[in-house]
N, C-alpha and C positions, 0 to 999 in steps of 0.2 A: 623579715628578721625573726620575728617571734615564731613563725611557722618552722623556720629552719632549726631553731633551738629545740622546739618541741620534737621535731622529726629526729634530730640527732640523739636526744635523750631517749626517745622511743626505741632507737636502734641500740641502746645500751651504753652510749658514750657517758663517761663520767663528767661531772660539772667542770672539773679542771681541764679535761680534754676539750670540751665545748668552748670554754673561755679561750684556750690557746688557739683553737681554730678560728674563732671570731677575730682575735687579734691578728692572726696571720693573713686573713683576707681583708683586714682593714675596715671592718664594719664597726661604726661607732656604737656605743651602748645606747639604750633607750634614753638616757639622760644627756646624750651627745658627747660623752667622754670618749677618749681614744683607747683606753685600756679596760679590757674585761677581766674580771676575777671570777673565781668559782662562786663567790657571794653574789656577784652581779647576775650570774646565770640562775642561781637559786631564787633570788628575789624576782626575776622575770618569770620563772616557772611557777611561782606561788601566787602570782597575781590572779585575781578572780577571773579575768578575761581569759588568761592562758589556761587556767585549770579547767574552765568550761570548754575551751577549744580542744583540750587534750583528752576529754572523756572518751573512753573506748579504746585507748591504747592498752595493750596487754601489759600487765605488771605495774601500771601507773607510770607517772612521769618523774616524780620528785621523790627523793629520799635524802636524808641528811648526810649519808655516808659519802656522797659525791664521788 
């Protein structure tokens, strides 16, 4: 799940679009909830583990504009 979110963000998807996609495919959030929001995606992308995993992606992974 984390890898897919990082990949989509690296492809230029907005936080809102990633959240909609994760909801469409029925993937629960890291906390086990059914509904993703752009804040859920942002929180996931800004965790230390994911930041370290995403090092090397062109243009970075996270920005607040979503």
